[in-house]
KEKE-3310 file (N, C-alpha, C; in steps of 0.2 Angstrom, whole numbers, plus 5000, padded with zeros to 4 digits):
npx = (4836:4826:4823:4812:4812:4807:4817:4834:4839:4847:4861:4872:4870:4872:4885:4891:4888:4895:4908:4909:4918:4913:4899:4882:4872:4855:4845:4831:4823:4806:4799:4795:4802:4815:4832:4838:4849:4864:4876:4893:4900:4914:4928:4928:4915:4902:4888:4879:4866:4854:4843:4835:4839:4852:4867:4878:4894:4894:4904:4913:4911:4910:4897:4880:4869:4862:4860:4852:4840:4835:4832:4822:4805:4793:4800:4813:4816:4826:4838:4850:4863:4872:4885:4892:4909:4918:4919:4903:4889:4880:4867:4862:4849:4844:4830:4821:4818:4827:4837:4846:4859:4868:4885:4891:4879:4867:4863:4873:4884:4882:4883:4895:4906:4917:4934:4932:4939:4933:4928:4931:4943:4935:4922:4905:4892:4880:4871:4856:4847:4831:4826:4814:4812:4821:4830:4836:4846:4852:4864:4872:4878:4888:4904:4920:4931:4947:4951:4962:4967:4961:4958:4967:4966:4955:4953:4966:4965:4955:4959:4969:4961:4954:4964:4966:4955:4957:4969:4963:4954:4963:4967:4956:4943:4931:4918:4914:4916:4920:4924:4930:4923:4913:4919:4933:4945:4949:4945:4933:4920:4920:4922:4910:4900:4903:4901:4891:4878:4866:4857:4858:4846:4842:4837:4838:4854:4867:4863:4871:4879:4871:4857:4848:4861:4877:4884:4895:4895:4897:4887:4876:4864:4855:4856:4843:4833:4819:4812:4799:4801:4797:4795:4808:4817:4814:4816:4828:4829:4838:4838:4828:4817:4824:4838:4837:4833:4845:4854:4848:4850:4864:4874:4878:4877:4869:4857:4855:4855:4844:4834:4834:4830:4817:4811:4812:4804:4792:4789:4788:4777:4767:4767:4763:4753:4745:4740:4749:4757:4751:4748:4736)
npy = (5598:5584:5578:5573:5565:5562:5557:5558:5574:5584:5589:5593:5584:5572:5573:5573:5560:5552:5555:5548:5536:5525:5515:5509:5494:5489:5475:5463:5447:5442:5436:5439:5433:5432:5436:5453:5462:5471:5478:5484:5493:5495:5502:5509:5507:5511:5517:5530:5530:5537:5550:5542:5529:5518:5508:5495:5487:5471:5463:5447:5437:5429:5429:5431:5439:5450:5447:5435:5440:5449:5441:5434:5429:5441:5450:5461:5473:5486:5497:5509:5518:5533:5542:5557:5559:5569:5587:5596:5589:5575:5563:5552:5542:5530:5523:5509:5497:5482:5473:5458:5456:5443:5438:5437:5436:5443:5456:5460:5459:5469:5481:5479:5475:5462:5465:5478:5491:5493:5482:5472:5461:5446:5450:5447:5450:5462:5474:5482:5496:5503:5518:5525:5533:5546:5550:5563:5568:5575:5570:5574:5567:5559:5554:5562:5555:5551:5547:5534:5524:5511:5494:5481:5468:5459:5460:5455:5442:5436:5438:5428:5417:5419:5418:5405:5401:5406:5399:5386:5388:5391:5379:5371:5371:5382:5391:5408:5407:5413:5409:5395:5378:5373:5362:5364:5365:5379:5389:5402:5398:5387:5392:5400:5390:5383:5393:5402:5398:5399:5410:5415:5412:5402:5404:5404:5408:5415:5412:5405:5398:5387:5378:5366:5368:5360:5344:5346:5360:5376:5378:5390:5392:5397:5389:5380:5388:5388:5392:5393:5393:5388:5372:5368:5374:5369:5355:5354:5347:5336:5321:5324:5323:5314:5318:5331:5329:5323:5333:5342:5334:5333:5323:5307:5295:5298:5299:5287:5279:5284:5281:5267:5264:5270:5261:5249:5252:5254:5241:5234:5240:5237:5223:5221:5230:5246:5246:5240:5250:5256:5249:5239)
npz = (5193:5188:5171:5157:5141:5124:5116:5113:5117:5111:5102:5110:5121:5115:5111:5124:5129:5120:5125:5137:5147:5153:5155:5160:5160:5162:5165:5167:5170:5166:5176:5192:5203:5197:5193:5194:5184:5183:5173:5170:5157:5146:5135:5119:5113:5111:5101:5093:5083:5080:5087:5094:5093:5097:5099:5106:5107:5112:5123:5126:5140:5157:5160:5154:5156:5151:5137:5139:5145:5136:5125:5130:5127:5124:5133:5133:5139:5142:5150:5148:5157:5160:5168:5175:5179:5179:5178:5177:5187:5182:5176:5165:5158:5146:5141:5135:5122:5119:5107:5102:5092:5086:5084:5068:5062:5050:5053:5063:5055:5046:5054:5060:5050:5043:5046:5049:5059:5072:5077:5090:5098:5105:5104:5104:5101:5096:5105:5102:5105:5105:5108:5119:5129:5137:5152:5162:5176:5192:5199:5210:5221:5216:5215:5210:5198:5190:5174:5169:5160:5148:5152:5145:5147:5144:5130:5126:5131:5124:5111:5110:5109:5098:5089:5089:5083:5070:5066:5065:5054:5044:5041:5038:5026:5025:5020:5022:5036:5052:5064:5073:5075:5090:5095:5094:5104:5115:5107:5102:5101:5109:5121:5123:5123:5134:5144:5141:5139:5146:5158:5175:5180:5172:5160:5142:5134:5125:5108:5099:5108:5111:5118:5128:5141:5137:5142:5155:5154:5162:5176:5181:5187:5201:5216:5223:5219:5209:5194:5183:5166:5155:5145:5140:5148:5160:5160:5154:5143:5138:5146:5155:5169:5178:5176:5181:5195:5199:5198:5207:5219:5219:5217:5209:5216:5227:5221:5215:5227:5234:5225:5225:5238:5238:5229:5236:5248:5242:5237:5249:5255:5246:5247:5261:5263:5267:5280:5288:5293:5303:5317:5326)
capx = (4830:4826:4818:4811:4812:4805:4823:4840:4836:4851:4868:4877:4870:4875:4893:4893:4887:4900:4914:4910:4922:4910:4891:4879:4866:4851:4839:4828:4818:4799:4797:4796:4807:4821:4838:4839:4856:4867:4883:4897:4903:4920:4930:4925:4910:4895:4887:4873:4863:4850:4841:4831:4842:4859:4869:4885:4897:4894:4911:4912:4912:4908:4890:4877:4862:4858:4857:4846:4834:4833:4830:4816:4799:4789:4804:4817:4817:4834:4840:4857:4864:4879:4885:4898:4914:4922:4914:4896:4886:4875:4866:4858:4847:4841:4825:4818:4817:4833:4838:4852:4862:4874:4891:4891:4872:4867:4863:4879:4889:4880:4885:4902:4908:4923:4939:4931:4943:4930:4927:4936:4943:4930:4915:4900:4885:4878:4865:4853:4842:4826:4825:4807:4812:4827:4829:4842:4845:4858:4870:4876:4882:4892:4911:4925:4936:4951:4952:4969:4967:4957:4961:4968:4966:4949:4955:4971:4963:4950:4963:4972:4956:4952:4970:4965:4950:4961:4973:4959:4951:4968:4968:4950:4939:4924:4916:4911:4917:4925:4926:4931:4917:4914:4923:4940:4947:4953:4942:4928:4913:4920:4921:4903:4896:4905:4899:4886:4872:4861:4857:4858:4839:4840:4835:4843:4858:4869:4861:4877:4881:4867:4853:4851:4869:4880:4887:4901:4895:4897:4880:4875:4858:4856:4854:4837:4828:4816:4808:4796:4802:4795:4797:4815:4821:4813:4818:4834:4828:4841:4838:4822:4816:4830:4844:4835:4834:4852:4857:4846:4854:4871:4878:4875:4876:4863:4851:4854:4853:4837:4829:4833:4827:4810:4808:4811:4798:4786:4788:4786:4770:4763:4766:4760:4747:4746:4738:4755:4760:4746:4746:4730)
capy = (5595:5579:5580:5567:5567:5556:5555:5562:5580:5589:5587:5593:5578:5567:5573:5571:5553:5549:5556:5544:5530:5519:5515:5503:5492:5485:5471:5458:5443:5444:5433:5443:5430:5432:5441:5459:5462:5478:5477:5490:5492:5500:5502:5513:5502:5513:5520:5533:5530:5543:5552:5537:5522:5517:5501:5494:5480:5467:5459:5440:5437:5423:5429:5434:5440:5455:5443:5431:5444:5452:5436:5431:5431:5446:5455:5466:5479:5488:5503:5511:5523:5536:5548:5561:5558:5575:5592:5597:5583:5573:5556:5551:5536:5529:5518:5507:5490:5480:5468:5455:5454:5439:5439:5434:5437:5448:5462:5461:5461:5476:5486:5478:5470:5459:5470:5485:5491:5494:5475:5470:5453:5444:5453:5441:5452:5469:5475:5487:5499:5508:5523:5528:5539:5548:5554:5566:5570:5579:5566:5578:5563:5555:5557:5563:5551:5553:5541:5533:5520:5505:5488:5477:5461:5456:5460:5451:5435:5433:5438:5422:5412:5420:5415:5397:5400:5407:5393:5381:5390:5391:5372:5368:5375:5384:5397:5413:5406:5418:5405:5387:5375:5373:5356:5366:5367:5385:5394:5406:5395:5382:5396:5402:5384:5382:5398:5407:5395:5401:5415:5412:5409:5396:5407:5403:5413:5416:5407:5401:5393:5381:5377:5367:5368:5354:5341:5349:5367:5379:5378:5396:5393:5398:5383:5381:5392:5385:5397:5390:5397:5384:5365:5367:5376:5365:5348:5354:5343:5330:5318:5325:5323:5310:5322:5337:5326:5322:5340:5344:5331:5335:5318:5302:5290:5300:5298:5280:5276:5286:5277:5260:5264:5271:5255:5244:5254:5253:5234:5232:5242:5233:5216:5221:5235:5252:5244:5238:5256:5258:5243:5240)
capz = (5192:5182:5165:5153:5134:5120:5112:5115:5115:5108:5100:5116:5125:5111:5112:5131:5130:5117:5128:5143:5146:5155:5155:5164:5157:5167:5163:5172:5167:5167:5182:5198:5207:5194:5195:5191:5182:5181:5170:5168:5150:5144:5128:5114:5109:5111:5095:5092:5076:5079:5093:5097:5092:5099:5100:5109:5105:5118:5124:5129:5147:5160:5161:5148:5158:5146:5131:5141:5146:5130:5121:5133:5123:5128:5137:5129:5142:5143:5152:5148:5161:5160:5173:5174:5184:5179:5176:5181:5189:5177:5175:5159:5157:5140:5142:5128:5120:5116:5103:5101:5085:5088:5080:5061:5060:5045:5056:5066:5050:5043:5058:5061:5045:5044:5044:5053:5065:5078:5079:5095:5100:5110:5102:5103:5099:5096:5108:5099:5109:5102:5114:5119:5134:5140:5158:5165:5183:5194:5201:5215:5225:5212:5216:5204:5196:5185:5169:5168:5154:5147:5153:5139:5148:5141:5123:5125:5133:5119:5105:5110:5107:5090:5085:5089:5077:5064:5064:5063:5048:5039:5039:5036:5021:5028:5017:5026:5043:5055:5070:5073:5078:5097:5096:5094:5111:5116:5103:5105:5102:5114:5127:5124:5124:5141:5149:5139:5136:5150:5163:5182:5182:5168:5153:5136:5133:5118:5104:5096:5113:5112:5124:5135:5142:5135:5147:5157:5154:5169:5179:5184:5190:5208:5220:5227:5216:5203:5190:5177:5160:5149:5146:5139:5154:5166:5159:5151:5137:5138:5153:5158:5177:5181:5177:5185:5201:5200:5199:5214:5224:5218:5215:5206:5221:5231:5217:5215:5233:5235:5220:5227:5244:5236:5226:5242:5252:5238:5237:5255:5256:5241:5250:5267:5264:5271:5287:5292:5296:5309:5320:5330)
cpx = (4830:4821:4818:4810:4810:4811:4828:4839:4840:4858:4873:4876:4873:4882:4895:4893:4893:4907:4915:4914:4919:4902:4889:4873:4862:4846:4837:4824:4811:4797:4799:4801:4814:4826:4838:4847:4858:4874:4886:4900:4909:4921:4926:4920:4903:4894:4880:4871:4859:4848:4837:4833:4850:4861:4876:4887:4897:4900:4909:4914:4909:4901:4887:4870:4858:4855:4851:4840:4831:4830:4823:4810:4795:4793:4807:4818:4824:4834:4848:4858:4872:4879:4892:4903:4919:4917:4908:4893:4881:4874:4861:4856:4843:4837:4823:4818:4824:4832:4845:4854:4868:4879:4890:4884:4872:4867:4869:4884:4888:4883:4892:4905:4915:4928:4938:4935:4940:4928:4932:4937:4939:4923:4911:4894:4885:4871:4862:4847:4837:4824:4818:4807:4819:4826:4836:4840:4852:4864:4875:4880:4887:4899:4915:4929:4940:4952:4959:4970:4962:4961:4961:4967:4961:4951:4961:4969:4959:4954:4966:4967:4954:4958:4969:4960:4953:4965:4969:4956:4957:4969:4962:4946:4933:4922:4912:4912:4922:4927:4926:4924:4919:4918:4931:4941:4951:4950:4936:4922:4914:4919:4913:4899:4897:4901:4893:4880:4866:4862:4857:4851:4837:4837:4840:4847:4860:4867:4866:4880:4877:4863:4849:4858:4871:4883:4894:4901:4895:4889:4880:4869:4858:4853:4848:4831:4825:4811:4805:4797:4801:4798:4805:4819:4820:4816:4825:4835:4831:4841:4832:4822:4822:4836:4843:4836:4841:4855:4855:4850:4861:4875:4874:4873:4870:4857:4849:4852:4846:4832:4828:4829:4819:4807:4807:4805:4792:4784:4785:4779:4765:4762:4762:4754:4749:4744:4744:4758:4757:4744:4740:4732)
cpy = (5590:5581:5573:5569:5561:5553:5559:5569:5585:5586:5588:5587:5572:5567:5571:5564:5550:5550:5552:5538:5524:5520:5509:5501:5488:5481:5467:5454:5445:5441:5437:5440:5430:5437:5447:5460:5469:5476:5483:5488:5497:5499:5507:5509:5505:5518:5523:5533:5536:5545:5547:5530:5522:5510:5501:5487:5476:5462:5452:5441:5430:5423:5432:5435:5445:5451:5439:5435:5447:5447:5433:5433:5436:5451:5460:5472:5480:5495:5504:5517:5526:5541:5551:5560:5564:5580:5593:5590:5581:5565:5556:5544:5535:5522:5516:5499:5488:5474:5465:5453:5450:5440:5434:5433:5443:5455:5465:5463:5467:5482:5485:5473:5468:5464:5477:5485:5492:5487:5473:5463:5452:5447:5447:5443:5460:5470:5482:5490:5504:5512:5525:5533:5540:5552:5557:5568:5572:5575:5570:5574:5559:5558:5558:5557:5553:5546:5540:5529:5514:5499:5484:5470:5457:5455:5455:5443:5432:5434:5431:5417:5413:5418:5408:5396:5401:5402:5387:5382:5390:5384:5368:5373:5376:5391:5402:5412:5411:5414:5398:5384:5374:5367:5358:5369:5374:5390:5397:5402:5390:5386:5398:5396:5382:5386:5402:5404:5397:5407:5411:5409:5404:5398:5405:5409:5415:5410:5402:5396:5387:5381:5371:5366:5361:5351:5344:5357:5370:5380:5385:5397:5393:5392:5384:5385:5389:5390:5393:5395:5393:5377:5364:5369:5372:5358:5348:5349:5337:5327:5319:5325:5320:5315:5328:5335:5325:5328:5343:5341:5332:5329:5312:5297:5292:5298:5291:5276:5278:5282:5270:5259:5265:5265:5250:5246:5252:5246:5232:5234:5238:5226:5216:5225:5241:5251:5243:5244:5258:5252:5244:5237)
cpz = (5187:5177:5161:5146:5130:5116:5115:5113:5111:5106:5106:5120:5122:5112:5119:5132:5126:5121:5135:5142:5149:5156:5158:5160:5162:5163:5168:5168:5169:5173:5188:5203:5203:5196:5191:5190:5180:5179:5168:5161:5149:5137:5124:5110:5109:5104:5095:5085:5075:5086:5097:5095:5093:5099:5103:5107:5112:5118:5127:5136:5150:5161:5155:5150:5153:5140:5133:5142:5140:5125:5124:5129:5127:5132:5133:5132:5144:5145:5152:5152:5160:5165:5173:5180:5184:5177:5180:5182:5184:5177:5169:5158:5150:5141:5135:5128:5116:5111:5103:5094:5086:5082:5074:5059:5054:5048:5060:5060:5046:5047:5059:5056:5046:5042:5047:5059:5072:5081:5084:5096:5106:5109:5101:5101:5099:5100:5106:5104:5105:5108:5114:5125:5136:5146:5160:5172:5185:5195:5205:5219:5222:5213:5210:5204:5190:5181:5168:5161:5154:5150:5147:5140:5144:5133:5122:5126:5127:5112:5104:5107:5100:5086:5084:5083:5071:5061:5062:5056:5042:5037:5037:5031:5024:5025:5022:5034:5046:5062:5069:5076:5086:5099:5096:5100:5111:5111:5106:5106:5108:5121:5128:5126:5132:5146:5148:5137:5140:5155:5170:5184:5177:5161:5148:5135:5126:5114:5101:5101:5114:5118:5123:5135:5140:5142:5149:5157:5161:5171:5183:5188:5198:5212:5224:5225:5209:5200:5184:5171:5154:5149:5145:5145:5159:5166:5157:5145:5137:5145:5157:5166:5180:5182:5181:5193:5203:5201:5205:5219:5224:5216:5213:5211:5225:5228:5217:5221:5235:5231:5223:5233:5243:5234:5232:5246:5249:5238:5243:5257:5252:5244:5256:5268:5268:5279:5291:5295:5302:5313:5325:5337)
residu = (MET:GLY:ALA:PHE:TYR:ASP:GLU:ILE:PRO:ASN:GLU:ALA:LEU:ILE:ASP:TRP:ILE:LYS:ALA:GLN:LYS:VAL:PHE:TRP:VAL:ALA:THR:ALA:PRO:LEU:ASP:GLY:GLN:GLY:THR:VAL:ASN:VAL:SER:PRO:LYS:GLY:TYR:ASP:CYS:PHE:GLN:ILE:VAL:ALA:LYS:ASN:ALA:VAL:TRP:TYR:GLN:ASP:MET:THR:GLY:SER:GLY:ASN:GLU:THR:ILE:SER:HIS:LEU:ARG:GLU:PRO:GLY:ASN:GLY:ARG:LEU:THR:ILE:MET:PHE:ASN:ALA:PHE:GLU:GLY:PRO:PRO:ARG:ILE:VAL:ARG:LEU:PHE:GLY:ARG:GLY:LYS:VAL:PHE:GLU:ARG:ASP:SER:PRO:GLU:TYR:ASP:ARG:LEU:LEU:PRO:VAL:GLY:ASP:HIS:ARG:ARG:LEU:PRO:GLY:SER:ARG:ALA:ILE:ILE:TRP:LEU:ASP:VAL:ASP:ARG:VAL:GLY:THR:SER:CYS:GLY:TYR:SER:VAL:PRO:PHE:PHE:ASP:TYR:VAL:LYS:ASP:ARG:ASP:ARG:LEU:LYS:ASP:HIS:PHE:ALA:GLU:LYS:GLU:ASP:VAL:ASP:ARG:ALA:TYR:LEU:ASP:GLU:HIS:ALA:CYS:GLU:ASP:CYS:THR:LEU:ALA:PRO:ALA:THR:GLU:LYS:GLY:GLY:MET:ARG:ALA:TYR:TRP:GLU:LEU:LYS:ASN:SER:GLU:SER:VAL:ASP:GLY:LEU:PRO:GLY:LEU:GLY:ILE:ALA:GLY:PHE:PRO:PRO:LYS:GLU:GLY:ALA:ILE:ARG:LYS:ALA:ARG:LYS:GLY:ILE:LYS:ILE:ALA:TYR:GLY:GLN:ALA:ALA:ASN:SER:ARG:ALA:ALA:GLY:GLY:TRP:VAL:GLN:GLU:VAL:LYS:ARG:THR:LEU:GLY:THR:GLU:TRP:ARG:PHE:GLU:LEU:GLY:LEU:VAL:ALA:GLY:VAL:ALA:VAL:GLY:MET:TRP:LEU:GLY:ALA:ARG:GLY:TRP:GLU:SER:LEU:PHE:PRO:ARG)
# end
């Protein structure tokens, strides 16, 4: 039978949560047309601070839906789920409000200071959850799986990018810097600026990545879906409606051709009048 609590109820459940090798996080934008997101998380990156406060180290990836949704004004909804793959069946959900502490922020550095062995290559933020409800349920249909080992590919990939950052900082004086600027090709900031500036619905993403997306950034907004998240998201700030029309049409020449045709038709109608469209 399922049960609900105001906090993680006991030490036994805390120990069980700490023993899990994978967990899932779920978020959604406030707009009902927006994209609901579920992301799996691995590595030994989950920490329990208290029975109603937890956090995990958010690793860099090609998407940043969780960060975007938590940063949305008035949002912050976050659910973290664990389930048993061995032993007795069990599902645990932690419900609450989340916060984003980006890398090199004071909050991030307090939890993962420079030199802390827990800080993994590719770490971009800490996701904090203030837990206001805990739900447990059976999980009778969840299959058994044997854990083999962690995948090192993500850590290895971003370790190379952090090597680029370190090489840059060795040659350039920058007090308290841990990363090279986004202009340094192959570094972490360059990757974030390219892929982590917005969500698939156009919400601002990782703050350090900048918003609106820079020229050449990977566009993840779903084609044909327009959701109003404020003036900055709608106009993309630079270029205004002209740039937005160009994106919608897909190419520069289509826009230019349509603009010329529209002007020509307008001039013709202005000279001959609307009556010319309806001969008597």
